[in-house]
C-alpha positions as CSV (number, residue, x, y, z in Angstrom):
1,M,38.9,147.8,-7.5
2,R,41.6,150.4,-7.3
3,K,39.6,153.6,-7.4
4,V,36.2,155.0,-6.5
5,L,34.4,153.4,-9.5
6,S,35.9,150.0,-8.6
7,L,34.7,150.5,-5.0
8,I,31.1,150.9,-6.3
9,I,31.4,147.7,-8.2
10,L,32.9,146.0,-5.2
11,T,29.9,147.1,-3.0
12,I,27.6,145.3,-5.4
13,F,29.8,142.3,-5.3
14,V,29.9,142.4,-1.5
15,G,26.1,142.2,-1.5
16,L,26.1,139.2,-3.7
17,S,28.8,137.5,-1.8
18,S,27.1,138.2,1.5
19,C,24.1,136.1,0.3
20,K,26.5,133.3,-0.6
21,K,28.3,133.5,2.7
22,E,24.9,133.0,4.5
23,N,24.4,129.8,2.6
24,N,27.9,128.6,3.6
25,A,27.5,129.3,7.3
26,V,28.5,126.5,9.5
27,E,28.3,125.8,13.2
28,G,30.6,128.0,15.2
29,T,30.2,131.0,12.8
30,V,28.2,134.2,13.0
31,S,26.9,136.0,9.9
32,N,27.2,139.3,11.6
33,M,30.2,140.0,13.8
34,S,28.1,142.3,16.0
35,D,26.4,139.2,17.2
36,L,29.6,138.3,19.1
37,K,29.0,138.9,22.9
38,V,32.5,139.8,24.0
39,P,33.2,140.8,27.6
40,V,33.7,144.5,28.4
41,G,37.3,145.4,28.2
42,F,38.4,142.4,26.1
43,T,41.7,143.3,24.4
44,W,41.6,140.8,21.6
45,E,45.2,139.9,22.4
46,N,46.5,136.4,21.7
47,S,49.6,137.3,23.7
48,K,50.4,139.2,26.8
49,D,53.3,141.3,28.2
50,I,55.2,139.4,30.8
51,Y,57.6,141.4,33.0
52,F,60.7,139.5,34.2
53,D,62.7,140.7,37.2
54,I,65.7,138.4,37.5
55,T,68.2,138.9,40.3
56,I,71.6,137.3,40.9
57,T,72.6,135.8,44.2
58,D,75.8,134.2,43.0
59,A,78.5,136.1,44.9
60,R,81.5,134.2,43.5
61,F,82.5,137.0,41.1
62,N,81.8,140.1,43.2
63,D,79.8,142.4,41.0
64,A,80.9,141.1,37.6
65,L,78.3,140.8,35.0
66,H,76.5,137.5,34.4
67,V,74.4,136.8,31.3
68,V,70.8,135.9,31.6
69,S,68.9,134.3,28.7
70,I,65.2,133.5,28.4
71,Y,64.1,130.6,26.1
72,D,60.7,129.5,25.0
73,A,61.7,125.9,25.8
74,D,64.6,123.9,27.1
75,P,67.6,125.1,25.0
76,A,69.0,121.6,25.1
77,L,65.8,120.5,23.3
78,N,65.9,123.2,20.6
79,G,64.4,125.9,22.7
80,K,64.6,129.4,21.0
81,L,66.0,132.5,22.6
82,L,63.6,135.3,23.5
83,S,65.5,137.8,25.5
84,K,69.1,138.2,26.8
85,G,70.9,140.7,29.0
86,S,73.2,141.5,31.9
87,A,72.7,141.0,35.6
88,S,74.9,141.3,38.7
89,L,74.6,141.4,42.4
90,K,73.6,145.0,42.1
91,L,71.9,145.1,38.7
92,P,68.9,142.9,38.0
93,F,68.0,141.9,34.5
94,T,64.5,143.3,33.8
95,T,62.8,142.7,30.5
96,K,59.3,142.7,29.0
97,V,58.4,139.8,26.6
98,Y,55.1,139.6,24.6
99,L,54.4,135.9,25.1
100,P,51.6,133.9,23.3
101,N,48.9,132.8,25.7
102,T,49.7,129.2,24.6
103,V,53.1,129.4,26.3
104,K,52.9,128.1,29.9
105,E,56.6,128.1,30.9
106,V,60.0,129.5,29.9
107,F,63.6,128.4,30.7
108,V,66.0,130.9,32.2
109,V,69.7,130.3,31.9
110,K,72.3,132.1,33.9
111,T,75.9,132.1,32.6
112,A,78.6,133.3,35.0
113,P,81.8,135.1,34.0
114,D,83.7,131.8,34.0
115,N,81.2,130.5,31.5
116,T,79.5,128.1,33.9
117,S,75.8,128.0,33.7
118,S,72.6,126.9,35.5
119,M,69.1,126.7,34.2
120,Q,65.7,127.2,35.9
121,K,62.3,126.4,34.5
122,V,59.8,129.1,35.3
123,A,56.0,128.7,35.0
124,I,54.1,131.6,33.5
125,S,51.8,132.7,36.4
126,G,50.7,136.3,36.5
127,L,52.1,139.2,34.5
128,K,55.2,139.9,36.6
129,L,57.7,137.1,37.4
130,S,60.5,137.5,39.9
131,V,63.3,134.9,39.6
132,Q,66.4,134.5,41.7
133,L,69.4,132.7,40.3
134,S,72.1,131.4,42.5
135,S,75.5,129.8,41.7
136,T,75.9,127.0,39.1
137,L,74.5,123.7,40.2
138,K,77.9,122.1,40.0
139,A,78.2,118.6,41.4
140,D,74.9,118.6,43.2
141,L,73.3,116.2,40.7
142,N,71.2,114.6,43.4
143,T,69.1,117.8,43.5
144,L,68.3,117.4,39.8
145,A,66.2,114.3,40.0
146,G,62.7,115.3,40.4
147,T,63.3,119.0,39.4
148,N,62.9,118.3,35.7
149,T,66.3,119.9,35.0
150,L,67.4,116.4,33.8
151,A,64.3,114.4,34.6
152,G,61.0,114.3,32.6
153,I,58.8,113.3,35.6
154,D,56.1,115.7,34.6
155,D,55.2,113.1,31.9
156,S,54.5,110.5,34.5
157,P,51.0,108.9,34.4
158,T,48.9,108.4,37.5
159,C,46.7,105.7,39.0
160,T,43.6,107.8,39.1
161,T,42.0,106.8,35.7
162,G,41.8,103.8,33.4
163,C,42.7,101.2,35.9
164,T,41.1,97.8,35.3
165,Q,42.3,96.6,38.8
166,T,43.6,98.5,41.7
167,I,45.9,96.9,44.3
168,T,45.8,98.4,47.8
169,T,47.0,95.4,49.9
170,S,49.7,92.8,49.6
171,N,49.2,90.4,46.7
172,T,52.1,88.3,45.3
173,N,50.1,86.5,42.6
174,I,49.0,89.2,40.1
175,N,48.6,88.1,36.5
176,V,48.7,90.8,33.9
177,N,47.5,90.2,30.3
178,N,46.9,92.3,27.2
179,G,44.4,95.0,27.8
180,D,45.0,95.0,31.6
181,L,46.0,98.2,33.5
182,I,47.0,97.1,37.0
183,C,47.4,100.1,39.4
184,I,49.3,99.4,42.6
185,T,48.3,102.3,45.0
186,G,49.0,100.7,48.4
187,S,52.0,101.8,50.4
188,N,54.2,99.5,52.6
189,I,52.9,96.4,50.9
190,T,54.4,93.4,49.2
191,V,53.4,92.4,45.7
192,G,54.4,90.0,42.9
193,F,53.2,89.9,39.3
194,N,53.6,88.0,36.0
195,G,53.3,90.4,33.1
196,N,52.4,88.6,29.8
197,G,51.2,91.9,28.3
198,G,49.3,94.9,29.6
199,T,50.5,97.6,32.0
200,I,51.5,97.7,35.6
201,R,51.7,101.1,37.4
202,I,53.2,101.4,40.8
203,C,51.9,104.6,42.5
204,G,52.3,103.6,46.1
205,T,55.4,104.2,48.3
206,N,57.8,101.6,49.8
207,V,56.3,98.8,47.7
208,T,58.3,95.5,47.9
209,V,58.1,93.5,44.7
210,Q,58.8,89.9,45.7
211,N,58.8,88.4,42.1
212,A,58.2,90.2,38.8
213,S,58.4,89.1,35.2
214,L,57.9,91.2,32.1
215,N,57.2,89.2,29.1
216,N,56.0,89.9,25.5
217,S,54.9,93.6,25.4
218,A,54.4,94.1,29.1
219,L,54.8,97.6,30.4
220,L,56.0,98.5,34.0
221,I,55.8,102.1,35.2
222,I,56.9,103.5,38.5
223,T,55.1,106.8,38.7
224,K,56.5,110.0,40.1
225,T,54.7,109.3,43.4
226,G,55.9,105.7,43.5
227,S,58.8,103.9,45.1
228,A,59.6,100.2,44.8
229,T,62.2,97.6,45.8
230,F,62.5,94.5,43.6
231,N,63.9,91.3,45.1
232,N,63.6,89.5,41.7
233,L,62.9,91.3,38.5
234,N,63.1,89.5,35.1
235,M,62.6,91.5,32.0
236,N,62.5,88.8,29.3
237,G,60.4,90.2,26.4
238,S,62.2,92.0,23.7
239,N,59.1,94.2,23.4
240,S,58.7,94.8,27.1
241,T,59.2,98.2,28.7
242,F,60.3,99.5,32.1
243,I,59.9,103.3,32.8
244,N,60.8,104.7,36.1
245,Y,59.5,108.2,37.1
246,G,59.9,107.6,40.8
247,T,62.4,105.7,42.9
248,A,63.3,102.1,42.0
249,T,65.8,99.7,43.6
250,V,66.7,96.2,42.3
251,N,68.3,93.9,44.9
252,G,70.9,92.1,42.9
253,S,71.6,92.3,39.2
254,F,69.3,93.4,36.5
255,S,69.4,92.8,32.8
256,P,66.6,94.5,30.8
257,G,65.7,92.6,27.7
258,G,63.5,95.3,26.1
259,S,63.3,99.1,26.6
260,F,64.5,100.7,29.8
261,T,64.0,104.4,30.6
262,N,64.9,106.1,33.9
263,E,63.5,109.6,34.5
264,N,64.3,109.9,38.2
265,T,66.3,107.6,40.6
266,F,67.2,104.0,39.9
267,S,69.7,101.7,41.7
268,T,70.9,98.1,41.6
269,T,72.9,96.4,44.3
270,G,74.5,94.2,41.6
271,D,75.3,94.4,37.9
272,F,73.3,96.3,35.3
273,S,73.5,94.6,31.8
274,L,72.1,95.7,28.5
275,N,71.4,92.7,26.2
276,S,71.7,92.7,22.4
277,N,68.1,93.8,22.0
278,S,68.1,96.4,24.7
279,N,67.1,100.0,24.3
280,F,68.3,102.3,27.1
281,M,67.6,105.9,28.1
282,N,68.7,107.6,31.4
283,H,67.5,111.1,32.1
284,G,67.9,111.0,35.9
285,I,70.3,109.4,38.4
286,M,71.4,105.8,38.2
287,N,73.6,104.0,40.8
288,V,74.9,100.6,39.7
289,G,76.2,98.5,42.7
290,G,78.3,96.3,40.5
291,T,79.4,96.5,36.8
292,M,77.5,98.0,34.0
293,N,77.7,95.9,30.9
294,V,76.8,97.2,27.4
295,N,76.1,94.6,24.8
296,T,73.9,96.4,22.3
297,V,74.0,98.6,19.2
298,N,70.5,99.9,19.9
299,V,69.6,103.2,21.4
300,T,71.7,103.7,24.5
301,S,71.8,107.3,25.8
302,N,72.8,108.7,29.2
303,N,71.4,112.2,29.6
304,G,71.7,112.2,33.4
305,S,74.2,110.7,35.8
306,I,75.4,107.1,36.0
307,T,77.7,105.9,38.8
308,T,79.1,102.3,38.8
309,A,80.6,100.9,41.9
310,Q,82.7,98.5,39.8
311,N,83.5,98.5,36.1
312,F,81.9,99.9,32.9
313,Q,82.2,97.3,30.2
314,L,81.6,98.4,26.6
315,N,81.7,95.0,25.0
316,E,82.5,94.0,21.5
317,N,80.3,95.6,18.7
318,S,78.4,97.8,21.2
319,H,77.4,101.5,21.1
320,F,76.9,104.0,23.9
321,V,76.2,107.7,24.1
322,N,77.1,109.8,27.1
323,N,75.4,113.2,27.1
324,C,76.0,114.0,30.7
325,F,77.9,112.3,33.6
326,L,79.3,108.8,33.7
327,W,81.4,108.0,36.8
328,V,83.2,104.6,36.9
329,K,84.6,103.9,40.3
330,A,86.8,101.0,39.1
331,N,87.8,100.4,35.4
332,Y,86.4,101.4,32.0
333,N,87.0,98.6,29.4
334,H,86.3,99.6,25.8
335,N,86.4,96.5,23.6
336,N,87.0,95.9,19.9
337,N,84.7,97.5,17.3
338,S,82.7,99.4,19.9
339,I,81.9,103.1,19.8
340,L,81.3,105.4,22.7
341,K,80.3,109.0,22.0
342,N,81.0,111.4,24.8
343,Y,79.5,114.9,24.9
344,S,80.3,115.7,28.5
345,L,82.3,113.9,31.3
346,I,83.5,110.4,31.8
347,K,85.3,110.0,35.1
348,V,87.2,106.8,35.8
349,N,88.8,106.3,39.2
350,N,91.2,103.5,38.1
351,T,92.1,102.5,34.5
352,T,90.6,103.1,31.1
353,T,91.6,100.5,28.6
354,L,90.8,101.0,24.9
355,N,91.1,97.7,23.2
356,G,91.1,96.3,19.6
357,S,92.2,97.7,16.3
358,S,88.7,98.9,15.4
359,G,86.3,101.0,17.3
360,E,86.5,104.5,18.7
361,L,86.2,106.7,21.8
362,A,84.7,109.9,20.3
363,L,84.6,113.2,22.2
364,Y,82.5,116.1,21.0
365,N,82.6,119.9,21.6
366,G,84.5,120.3,24.9
367,A,83.8,116.9,26.3
368,M,86.2,115.3,28.8
369,L,87.6,111.9,29.8
370,R,89.3,112.1,33.2
371,T,91.0,108.9,34.3
372,T,93.8,107.8,36.6
373,N,95.4,105.4,34.2
374,L,95.0,105.0,30.4
375,T,95.9,102.2,28.0
376,I,95.3,102.9,24.3
377,N,95.1,100.1,21.7
378,N,92.6,101.8,19.3
379,K,91.5,105.4,18.6
380,I,90.5,108.6,20.4
381,K,89.0,111.2,18.1
382,G,87.7,114.7,18.6
383,Y,84.8,116.3,16.8
384,G,83.7,119.9,16.7
385,T,85.4,122.2,19.2
386,T,88.4,120.8,21.2
387,S,87.8,118.2,23.9
388,L,90.2,117.0,26.7
389,V,91.7,113.6,27.7
390,K,93.2,114.0,31.2
391,V,95.3,111.3,32.8
392,S,96.5,111.8,36.4
393,A,98.9,108.8,36.7
394,N,100.1,106.5,33.9
395,T,99.6,106.5,30.2
396,T,100.4,103.5,28.0
397,I,100.1,103.8,24.3
398,N,100.6,100.5,22.6
399,S,99.1,101.4,19.2
400,G,96.3,103.6,17.9
401,K,95.7,107.2,17.2
402,I,94.7,110.4,18.9
403,E,93.0,112.4,16.2
404,N,91.6,115.8,15.4
405,A,90.2,118.2,18.1
406,I,91.8,116.6,21.1
407,Q,94.0,118.1,23.8
408,F,95.8,115.2,25.5
409,C,96.9,115.9,29.1
410,D,99.1,113.5,31.1
411,L,100.0,115.5,34.2
412,N,103.3,113.7,34.6
413,G,104.1,112.9,31.0
414,I,103.3,109.9,28.8
415,E,105.1,106.9,30.5
416,T,104.9,104.4,27.6
417,N,104.6,105.5,24.0
418,N,105.2,102.7,21.5
419,N,103.5,104.0,18.5
420,A,101.5,107.1,19.3
421,Q,100.1,109.1,16.4
422,F,98.8,112.6,17.2
423,T,97.1,113.7,13.9
424,G,94.6,116.2,12.6
425,G,95.3,118.9,15.2
426,A,95.5,116.7,18.3
427,V,98.1,118.0,20.7
428,Q,99.7,117.3,24.1
429,A,98.7,120.0,26.5
430,C,96.7,120.7,29.7
431,T,95.5,124.3,29.1
432,L,92.1,123.7,27.6
433,Y,89.4,125.5,29.6
434,I,86.3,123.4,30.2
435,P,83.7,125.0,32.5
436,V,82.1,123.2,35.4
437,T,78.5,122.5,34.6
438,N,75.6,120.3,35.9
439,C,77.0,117.4,33.9
440,N,80.8,118.1,34.0
441,T,81.5,118.3,37.7
442,E,85.3,118.4,37.1
443,G,86.0,121.1,34.5
444,N,89.5,122.1,33.6
445,G,91.6,125.2,33.4
446,T,90.8,128.9,34.1
447,A,88.1,130.8,32.4
448,P,89.5,133.2,29.8
449,P,88.9,136.8,31.0
450,A,88.8,138.3,27.5
451,D,86.6,141.3,27.1
452,S,87.9,142.8,23.9
453,D,85.5,145.8,23.9
454,G,85.7,146.5,27.6
455,D,81.9,146.6,28.1
456,G,82.0,144.2,31.0
457,V,80.6,141.3,29.1
458,M,83.1,138.5,28.4
459,D,83.8,137.8,24.7
460,A,82.4,134.3,25.0
461,L,79.0,135.8,26.1
462,D,79.0,139.0,24.0
463,E,77.3,138.8,20.6
464,Y,79.3,141.9,19.6
465,P,82.7,141.3,21.3
466,N,84.4,144.1,19.4
467,D,81.7,146.8,19.8
468,P,81.3,148.4,23.2
469,T,77.9,149.8,22.3
470,K,76.3,146.4,21.7
471,A,76.2,143.2,23.6
472,Y,73.0,141.2,23.1
473,N,70.3,140.2,20.6
474,N,66.7,140.0,21.7
475,Y,63.9,138.6,19.5
476,Y,60.2,138.7,18.9
477,P,58.7,136.2,18.5
478,S,62.0,134.2,18.9
479,S,65.5,133.7,17.6
480,S,64.2,131.1,15.1
481,P,64.5,132.6,11.6
482,S,61.2,131.0,10.6
483,S,59.3,132.5,13.5
484,G,57.0,135.5,13.0
485,A,53.8,137.1,14.0
486,T,51.0,138.6,11.8
487,V,48.9,141.7,12.0
488,A,45.6,141.7,9.9
489,F,43.5,144.8,9.3
490,E,40.0,146.0,8.3
491,D,40.2,149.2,6.3
492,Q,36.8,151.0,6.7
493,W,37.2,152.6,10.1
494,P,35.2,154.2,11.7
495,V,32.7,152.0,9.9
496,K,32.7,148.3,10.5
497,G,33.9,146.2,7.6
498,D,33.2,142.6,6.6
499,Y,35.7,141.3,9.1
500,D,37.5,139.1,6.7
501,L,40.6,140.8,8.2
502,N,42.5,140.6,4.9
503,D,42.5,144.2,3.7
504,V,46.2,144.5,4.8
505,V,48.0,141.4,6.2
506,V,51.6,141.8,7.2
507,S,53.8,139.4,9.1
508,Y,56.8,140.6,11.0
509,R,59.8,139.6,13.2
510,Y,62.1,141.8,15.3
511,K,65.7,141.6,16.5
512,I,66.3,144.2,19.2
513,V,70.0,144.9,20.0
514,T,70.9,146.0,23.6
515,N,74.1,147.1,25.3
516,A,75.7,145.7,28.4
517,Q,73.3,148.0,30.5
518,N,70.3,146.4,28.8
519,R,69.4,149.6,26.9
520,V,68.1,149.4,23.3
521,V,70.7,150.6,20.8
522,Q,69.3,149.1,17.5
523,V,66.1,147.9,16.1
524,N,65.9,145.5,13.1
525,G,62.5,144.5,11.7
526,D,61.6,142.1,8.9
527,Y,58.1,142.4,7.3
528,T,56.2,140.5,4.7
529,L,53.1,141.8,2.9
530,H,50.8,138.8,2.3
531,A,47.4,140.3,1.3
532,T,46.0,143.6,0.0
533,G,42.3,143.2,0.1
534,S,41.7,146.9,0.6
535,G,40.1,148.9,-2.1
536,Y,41.8,152.1,-0.9
537,E,45.2,153.7,-1.2
538,T,46.4,152.1,2.0
539,G,49.8,152.6,3.7
540,F,51.5,150.7,6.5
541,G,53.8,151.9,9.3
542,V,54.9,151.1,12.9
543,E,55.3,153.4,15.9
544,F,58.1,152.5,18.3
545,P,58.3,153.3,22.0
546,T,61.2,155.8,21.7
547,L,61.6,159.4,20.8
548,R,62.0,160.3,17.1
549,S,64.9,162.5,18.0
550,S,66.8,159.5,19.3
551,V,66.6,157.6,16.0
552,S,69.3,157.7,13.3
553,G,70.7,155.5,10.5
554,V,67.3,154.4,9.2
555,S,67.4,152.0,6.3
556,G,64.6,150.1,4.5
557,G,61.9,152.6,5.6
558,I,61.1,156.3,6.1
559,L,61.4,158.0,9.5
560,E,58.3,160.1,9.4
561,A,58.5,163.8,10.1
562,G,56.2,165.6,12.5
563,Q,56.0,162.7,15.0
564,T,56.9,162.7,18.7
565,K,57.8,159.1,18.8
566,A,59.7,157.2,16.1
567,V,57.3,156.2,13.3
568,I,58.7,154.2,10.4
569,K,56.6,154.1,7.2
570,I,57.1,150.8,5.4
571,F,55.0,151.6,2.3
572,N,52.5,154.3,1.2
573,D,50.1,152.5,-1.0
574,I,49.4,148.7,-1.2
575,R,48.6,149.0,-4.9
576,D,52.1,150.1,-5.6
577,E,53.4,147.1,-3.7
578,M,51.2,144.2,-4.9
579,Q,49.3,144.0,-8.1
580,E,46.9,141.3,-7.0
581,W,44.9,141.1,-3.8
582,N,45.8,137.6,-2.7
583,T,42.4,137.2,-1.2
584,L,40.4,135.7,-4.0
585,P,40.7,131.9,-4.5
586,G,41.3,130.9,-8.1
587,K,42.5,134.3,-9.1
588,P,46.0,135.3,-9.9
589,V,48.4,135.7,-6.9
590,S,51.1,138.2,-6.4
591,P,54.4,137.2,-4.9
592,L,54.8,138.1,-1.3
593,K,56.7,141.4,-0.7
594,N,59.5,141.6,1.8
595,Y,60.9,144.6,3.7
596,S,63.8,144.9,6.1
597,V,64.1,147.9,8.3
598,S,66.9,148.9,10.6
599,F,67.6,152.0,12.7
600,N,69.9,153.0,15.6
601,V,68.7,154.4,18.9
602,S,70.8,156.8,21.0
603,N,70.1,157.2,24.7
604,G,67.7,154.4,24.2
605,P,65.1,153.2,26.6
606,A,65.7,150.2,28.9
607,L,64.6,146.9,27.4
608,N,61.9,146.4,30.1
609,T,60.3,149.7,28.8
610,F,60.8,149.2,25.1
611,G,59.7,145.6,25.3
612,L,59.6,142.8,22.8
613,G,56.4,142.6,20.9
614,S,54.3,144.0,18.1
615,Y,54.8,147.7,19.1
616,N,52.2,149.9,17.4
617,P,51.6,148.8,13.8
618,F,48.9,150.7,11.9
619,I,47.5,151.4,8.4
620,W,46.1,154.6,7.0
621,N,43.2,154.7,4.6
622,G,44.1,157.2,1.9
623,G,41.1,156.7,-0.3
624,L,37.7,158.5,-0.7
625,G,39.1,161.8,0.4
626,N,40.9,160.5,3.4
627,G,44.5,161.4,4.1
628,R,47.5,160.3,6.0
629,N,45.8,161.1,9.3
630,H,43.1,158.4,8.8
631,E,45.0,155.8,11.0
632,I,43.7,152.4,11.9
633,H,45.3,150.6,14.9
634,L,45.1,147.5,17.0
635,P,42.5,147.8,19.8
636,G,43.9,149.7,22.7
637,K,46.7,151.3,20.8
638,T,46.8,155.1,20.5
639,P,47.1,157.0,17.2
640,T,50.4,158.6,16.4
641,S,51.0,162.3,16.6
642,L,49.7,162.6,13.0
643,G,46.6,160.4,13.5
644,T,43.2,162.0,13.8
645,T,41.0,161.7,16.8
646,S,38.2,163.7,15.2
647,L,36.5,160.5,14.0
648,F,36.4,158.9,17.5
649,G,32.9,158.2,18.4
650,T,31.6,158.5,14.8
651,G,30.2,155.7,12.6
652,D,30.6,152.4,14.5
653,D,33.6,153.6,16.5
654,N,33.4,153.8,20.3
655,S,36.9,155.2,21.0
656,S,37.3,157.7,23.9
657,V,40.5,159.4,24.8
658,S,39.2,160.2,28.3
659,A,38.4,156.6,28.9
660,A,41.6,155.4,27.3
661,R,39.6,153.3,24.9
662,Y,40.8,153.1,21.3
663,Y,39.7,151.5,18.0
664,V,36.8,149.3,19.1
665,T,33.1,149.4,18.4
666,S,30.3,149.8,20.9
667,T,30.1,146.0,21.0
668,G,33.8,145.7,21.5
669,L,34.9,144.7,18.0
670,P,38.3,145.7,16.7
671,W,39.6,146.9,13.3
672,A,42.8,144.8,13.6
673,I,44.1,141.7,15.3
674,D,47.6,140.5,16.0
675,I,48.4,136.7,15.8
676,P,51.7,135.3,17.1
677,I,52.4,133.0,14.1
678,K,53.6,133.2,10.5
679,P,52.0,132.5,8.1
680,F,48.5,133.2,9.2
681,N,45.9,131.8,6.9
682,Y,43.5,134.7,6.7
683,P,39.9,134.4,5.5
684,V,39.0,134.7,1.8
685,E,37.4,137.8,0.6
686,Y,34.0,138.7,2.2
687,M,34.1,135.8,4.7
688,N,34.3,137.0,8.3
689,I,36.9,135.3,10.4
690,T,34.5,133.0,12.3
691,G,33.8,131.3,9.0
692,G,37.3,130.1,8.8
693,Y,38.3,129.7,12.4
694,L,35.5,127.8,14.1
695,K,36.7,128.4,17.7
696,F,37.2,132.2,17.2
697,Q,33.7,133.0,18.5
698,A,34.2,130.9,21.6
699,W,37.6,132.4,22.2
700,A,36.3,136.0,21.9
701,E,33.2,135.4,24.0
702,S,35.2,133.8,26.7
703,G,37.4,136.9,26.9
704,G,40.3,134.9,25.5
705,T,40.3,132.2,28.2
706,Q,39.0,129.3,26.0
707,F,40.6,127.9,22.8
708,V,43.7,130.1,23.1
709,D,45.1,128.1,20.2
710,W,42.2,129.0,17.9
711,Y,44.6,130.3,15.2
712,S,47.2,127.5,15.3
713,N,45.3,124.3,16.0
714,T,44.6,122.3,12.9
715,Q,42.6,119.5,14.5
716,S,39.1,118.7,13.4
717,G,36.6,121.2,14.4
718,Y,39.0,124.2,14.5
719,R,39.0,125.3,10.9
720,N,37.0,125.5,7.7
721,N,39.8,125.6,5.2
722,G,37.3,126.3,2.4
723,N,36.9,129.8,3.9
724,L,40.6,130.4,4.3
725,F,43.0,131.7,1.7
726,L,45.5,128.9,1.2
727,P,48.1,129.9,-1.4
């Protein structure tokens, strides 16, 4: 099916296949796409342009540049970078990001010139978001509980559904068994319960728990609306669980025997002890009125702040991970064959003692131990980038080693050194710069002022520290190398096709380089040709929102002559690129074809004008007497300077320049669609898209408000894989 004769044969085959398609129709599909009743003005977009206006109110550095980064999720939890740029007291960071409609929030990180940073979660509401960023959160950890910066309280359940019994008044004799869900909603009441299984949820405030036992697999949850004080809490079952999303206080000591998770604020007036079968996770704020004892090798992770009024005891054969802030107001005792992994700050008011010939205090990537006194009998070891051990009074080294990436700082010199071994790059010095962060409230040293290229962006924050014309990388869809979006075309404009949307299928990903003034200086695009179901000599290109005259240094594509804007032709004829169609199940398949395009932009547009998205991809149908001007674009996109408008309003097309309406039929159907994923499993030949994506019709007819994940959701009822091309 490469020339006109092949097209005649294909037409016959289409007729036969159409009959077969009718027989294969399933619920949620339409045999004729014109039967779709889409709202007037529906744009067919699975993403939307979001404008960000981000201002800086941090006046600590006068008008020096801060760096603002926007992530699709919490960067500490593997969130990926979307956009990045400069901001100051006078210069806001403004950008435009094409976000999938499935994205409901982003995370904005501000990094100051001294490399301190703060993070803010921003809900996607509306098309323009204004965000103000102040100084780093520093030591104000108390503001973090409940803000979700450290805490996960949005995951908290409620007491509105599923309750088998609801407690609204005082009751000190509650029995909880397997299958029970006891919801305590009363406030200012006194309760007591014996949990032999089942679940207890405390949603009321100022609840006094007189006696409580958690046995077997019992689950106790303090919800984000709840607050409780326990006069006697026994957690005996090794399979029992205590999760606090609210505020919980234990009068006396507490020793959880199963799994303990704190997402907000938890306190004891006495000791807090982890037994040998304990699992421990802290994401919020913990205040221990006595000593914290660790006696387990199970999961023990502090991702928030822990303050102990007395000692921190890491007992023999125990493990502990500190990802944020551990403040010991008395002594830290680290016993034989135990391991503590510190990724941030451990602060000890009195003495740190590292005992035993086995075991290790491990510091990772700029972590810090700050202690008044230090006695070493085992090993301190650094991993990754250099970390700091800082002693303000006396150091006694009886035996042991200080190894690898460690800077050891005793402010008045090591007092007793019997057998110190500084190996693997460990040194004695106090110069290491460690920034103040949410978790490290101490920090050390002075921020390096290096700006090698003089563009105003410090080297540590500049992705091109030796090039004054470049500073930041911005991405669409994201910085993940595996991310991508896909554009899929029908090729018979201005006549409707079969809407299998596989005539040309190209996935793509962009890296847009900007300078310190947030202006575009370079464009890098990666494209992959997946399918060539077109019977015509079809080419593919992209129009970019900048003048052709500003573009130079093009590689991997052709900068097309005769255009006002920059148009890059990727290929001229699909049949020269791919021998097979890759649309017919059971037939031979051609390898995917990859293209990488790059070009420079002089006097480039601002990032908030250029944007991060699909830009204006298009195909041209060169068959049956058509020429290069026979362009087919996404709905709403305009033709290039070389594209014809003479066919507007002919055939099935309902385009109108005066009405700013482009490339849609009279019933609102498009000739192309953009999907924010890669790969996109497009329909097999002659099967319209509703036959493969069973929620597509509902999505389209709702104007894009329902089933926004129609293309990515693989749950039952969303897809008919038999009608999709699955290589």
